[in-house]
TIVEXMAR-366826 format. One record per atom (N, C-alpha, C): residue in one letter; x, y negated, z. Coordinates in steps of 0.1 Angstrom, whole numbers, plus 5000, padded with zeros to 4 digits. Each point is the difference from the previous one (the first is absolute). Example, Ala and Ser with C-alpha at 12.3 -4.5 7.8 and 13.67 -1.06 7.14 Angstrom:
% TIVEXMAR-366826
A513250575078 A499149885000 A500949885000 S499649894993 S500949895000 S499249895008 
END
This chain:
% TIVEXMAR-366826
M731458388569 M500349945014 M501250065003 L501049905003 L501150015008 L500350135011 S498950015009 S500450105007 S499750134996 K499350034990 K499650124990 K501150024993 R501049884994 R501250034993 R501150065009 F499849965014 F501250055007 F499750115006 N498850095002 N499750095005 N500350124986 N499749954989 N500350054988 N501350074995 C500949905007 C501450014996 C500450125009 I499749985014 I500050135010 I499650104994 E499150024997 E499450114993 E500850084989 Q500649894992 Q500850064988 Q501150075005 L500449905010 L501450065006 L499950135008 K499049995006 K499750145008 K499550104994 N499750014986 N499750114991 N501350044988 H500949885000 H500750054993 H501350094998 K500150104991 K500950115001 K501649955001 K500249914998 K501249955000 K500349895012 I499149985009 I499949935009 I500150065012 N500649975010 N499950015015 N499649865009 L498650055004 L499749855006 L500150045016 L500949945007 L500550035011 L499149935010 E499449865001 E499449955009 E498949924993 H498949985005 H499049894996 H498850005006 Q499749855001 Q498749975008 Q499149934986 S498950044998 S499149954988 S499549895004 F499349934994 F499149875002 F498850005003 Q499250114998 Q498650034999 Q499850005015 I500150055008 I499750005017 I500249875005 L501049924995 L500449885006 L499149874992 S499550024990 S499249934991 S498750015005 D499850135003 D498449985002 D499849965016 F500750015007 F500149925014 F500049854996 V500949944994 V500249894998 V498649924994 E499450114988 E498749964994 E499049995010 E499750085015 E499150015007 E500249855010 M501049945001 M500349895010 M498949884996 E499449985009 E499049914999 E500249855000 V501349975004 V500449865002 V500249964985 E499449884998 E499849954987 E501449944996 N500549915006 N501349944999 N500850045014 I501550054994 I500850045010 I501049894999 E500449925012 E501049914996 E501050005012 S501549984996 S501250015006 S501249914996 E500349905008 E500849904996 E499849934990 G498549974999 G499849914986 G499750074987 Y500250145002 Y499850074990 Y498650074999 V499450004989 V498650015003 V499650154989 F499750085007 F499750164991 F498349994999 T499749994991 T498450004994 T499550154999 S498850015000 S499650104997 S500550084984 E500449894993 E500450044986 E501550085001 N500649935012 N501750044998 N500450075014 K499050035009 K500250075013 K500650154996 L499750034991 L500450144995 L501450025002 L500649874994 L501649985003 L500450075011 L499350005012 L500450045013 L500350115001 A499450124993 A500050115000 A501650074996 Y500749914993 Y501150084994 Y501249995009 G499949955012 G501250005012 G500350165003 L498950105001 L500350145002 L500150084989 C500449964986 C500150064991 C501350034996 Y500250124997 Y501550054993 Y500250114992 F500950014989 F500350154997 F501550014998 N500250135001 N501850024997 N499850134989 W500950014990 W500150114994 W501350004992 E500650134996 E501050014992 E499850114992 G500850014989 G499650074992 G500550155003 I499850124994 I500250105005 I501650045000 D500649944994 D501550034997 D500849895006 N499349905005 N500649905011 N500749914993 S499750004986 S500749864992 S499349864999 L498850025004 L499349864999 L499150015012 S499849885008 S499149975008 S499349855001 G498750035007 G499649865004 G498750015012 G499649885001 G499449995011 G499549855005 V499349985008 V499749885008 V499249995012 R500249885011 R499750045009 R499649835003 F498849955007 F499849875000 F499949945015 N500149885002 N499749925013 N498749985000 G499549975011 G498849965001 G499849844992 F498949974994 F500249944991 F499949835007 S499049995012 S500049885006 S501350005009 D500750105005 D501250035005 D501149904989 A500150074992 A501049924992 A499849874994 L498749945002 L499949864998 L500149905013 T500050075014 T500049945010 T501149985009 F500750155000 F501050025005 F501349964996 Y501149975010 Y501349994992 Y500750124995 S500749974991 S500550114992 S501449984998 D501350105009 D501149974998 D500750124993 F499450104994 F500950094992 F500749954990 W500349864994 W500949964995 W501449975006 K499949975013 K501249975006 K501350075001 G499750174998 G501150074995 G500849974993 A499649964988 A500749994990 A500949894998 F499549895011 F501349905003 F500550045013 S500150105006 S500550015014 S499749925011 L498649965001 L499549895011 L499450115009 A500249985013 A499250055011 A498949975002 P498950105002 P498349935001 P500149885005 D500849985010 D499649885007 D501049874996 A500850014989 A500749904994 A499349884999 V500749874998 V499249934995 V500449994985 V498849984992 V500449994985 V500349884994 P501050024996 P500849904993 P498849924986 D500349864999 D499049944990 D500250064987 H500850064994 H499850074987 H499550105000 L499950085012 L499350114998 L498350015008 K499649895001 K498749975005 K498950024992 K500150004987 K499250054988 K499550135001 F501150105008 F499350155004 F499050005009 E499949915010 E499250015008 E498549984996 Q499849964987 Q498849974993 Q499450155000 L500950115002 L499450154993 L499750065011 G498650064997 G499450095009 G500050164989 W500550105006 W500150104989 W498550075005 F499350074989 F499050064999 F500450164994 E501450014993 E499750144993 E501550024999 R500550135003 R501750054996 R499550154995 Q501350024993 Q499950104995 Q500450125011 Y499350114998 Y500050085010 Y501650065006 R500550034991 R501450035007 R501449884998 D499449874996 D500949894997 D499749865006 D500649975010 D499749895008 D500449894994 K500750004990 K500749884992 K499049944990 R499150074996 R499149934990 R498649995005 I499849875003 I498649985004 I498749894995 G499050045001 G499149904993 G499749905011 C499949894998 C499849885011 C499049914995 F499449945008 F498949885002 F500949895004 V500149894990 V500549895002 V498849885008 K500550015015 K499049975011 K500249844998 Q498449964998 Q500049835000 Q498650005011 P499849985013 P499050005008 P498849944993 G498950075000 G498649964995 G499950034986 V501050054991 V500350004989 V499550164998 F498850024991 F499650134999 F499250024984 P500350094990 P501250085002 P501549965001 P501250035003 P500949994999 P500850024988 Q501249934994 Q500950054993 Q500550135005 I500850084989 I500650135002 I501250004997 A501050015006 A501550024997 A500550135001 F500950044995 F500750125000 F501449995006 Y500550065012 Y501049985010 Y501150144992 N501249944999 N501050134997 N501549945008 R500450055011 R501049965009 R500749894998 G499349925006 G500549865003 G499849874988 W498950084993 W499249904988 W498750044998 F499649934995 F498549994995 F499449924988 Q498850054993 Q499749924989 Q498650015002 I499649885000 I498649965000 I499150034987 T498950125002 T499550004986 T498649925000 D499550024987 D498749954997 D499150125003 W499950135005 W499050085000 W499449965015 T498750064998 T499050015014 T500350135004 F499750025012 F500250125009 F499450114994 E498849974990 E499250154994 E501150014989 E500849914995 E500650034986 E501250055007 Y500549995010 Y501250035005 Y499850205000 L498849995008 L499650175000 L499750064990 E499549944989 E499850074988 E501350034995 K500749944996 K501549994997 K500650145009 M500049995012 M500550115008 M499250124996 L498950005001 L499450144995 L500150064989 R500149904990 R500350034987 R501450074995 M500749995014 M501550054998 M500050125011 Y498950015009 Y500050135011 Y501149935010 A500149895001 A500849935010 A501550064996 V500550054990 V501450084999 V501049885003 K501250065006 K501149935006 K500349894987 G500249875005 G500249904993 G499249934988 W498550065005 W499349974989 W499949854995 Q500049925010 Q499949845000 Q500949954989 F501150055002 F501149934985 F499350024988 F498950084998 F499450014984 F499349874997 F499849955013 F499049864996 F500649865007 I501149995005 I500449895003 I501249944992 D500349884999 D500949934991 D501350035008 F500750094991 F501250085004 F501049914997 D501149935008 D501149934997 D500950035011 K501549974997 K501150015006 K500049935014 A499049935004 A499949945011 A499650075014 M499250104995 M499550105008 M501650105005 P500150015012 P500950125004 P499750124999 Y501350104996 Y499950115002 Y498950044987 W500249944988 W499249994989 W500650144992 Q501050065000 Q500550104993 Q499550125008 E499549995012 E499350115007 E498550014994 A499549894998 A498749974996 A499950074986 L501349964993 L500150064984 L500050185003 D500750035007 D499950135002 D498950105004 D499149925006 D498550035005 D499050004989 M500449904991 M499049984991 M500250154986 K501650005002 K500450104988 K499250145006 N500350025013 N499550115002 N498350045000 A499249885004 A498550004996 A499950014988 A500649964989 A499849954985 A500150184997 E501050065004 E500450134995 E499350105003 L499449965013 L499450145008 L498249985002 M499449895000 M498849984999 M499350094990 P500549974988 P499250084987 P500350145005 E500950035005 E500350165002 E498850045010 I499949945011 I499050065011 I498649945000 F499749894992 F498749974997 F499749994984 E500450144997 E499949984982 E498850014996 D498949975006 D498749974991 D499749854999 E501149935005 E499849864997 E501149944990 D499749874996 D500949934990 D501149925007 W501150055001 W500949895006 W501249954993 A500050004987 A500749954989 A500349855005 W499449935006 W500149875003 W501149985010 L500250105011 L501050015010 L501349994993 Q500450094993 Q501250024991 Q500249894993 L499049914991 L500349904995 L500449865007 H499250005012 H500449905010 H501250005010 Y500550135000 Y501450015004 Y500849974991 E500350054990 E500849944990 E500049874996 E499149945002 E499749855000 E500749915010 V499950065012 V500649965012 V501350024995 C500650105000 C501450064996 C500849894993 K499349954987 K500749934991 K499849865007 K499049945008 K500249895005 K501049985010 M500250145008 M501049985009 M501750014996 G500050034985 G501250004994 G500750155004 
END
């Protein structure tokens, strides 16, 4: 179960000799609370949370924030409320285009108004997991946003979290799973984060097989020339 995987990730970080877990809120207390909710269906703005998926509502208050003991690597995640991400207007992207919060959105940027953020890297507000909002459509598509650019994926919310937890939400983890190309701004910075993760994850989490990280990083470098 994904909630257990989330909790286990926090426990691994908490007990790791090469990690400082700075802040965290585990899933367990929150999931127990949501499990006890007697409402069979929770509806908000046309989105229906059934007994099968209402646990997703508990993610809004979960987070963790870690760094390597030598400060060479860091990671973490914080969430928006699941229903808030679907129903409230998100303007996080406007800063990338120097738009004031109340500015009229030009036609060529209106596609960004579809995005509702549900996840940010703890120390980095530039890389953001988003829902592509279509009223009444549930579950929504998932997009990865990076500084005025986004890519729609074929991942479910659960798959997004599985990938994130597999990488302990290390800074830049998303770049190992997206279609990497030069249309994305600041791609050199993304390569730097990939290089850092590929080199240091095997040193910190030495009991796991990370060979694929280095291989994938090298493949992306070749692709980018």
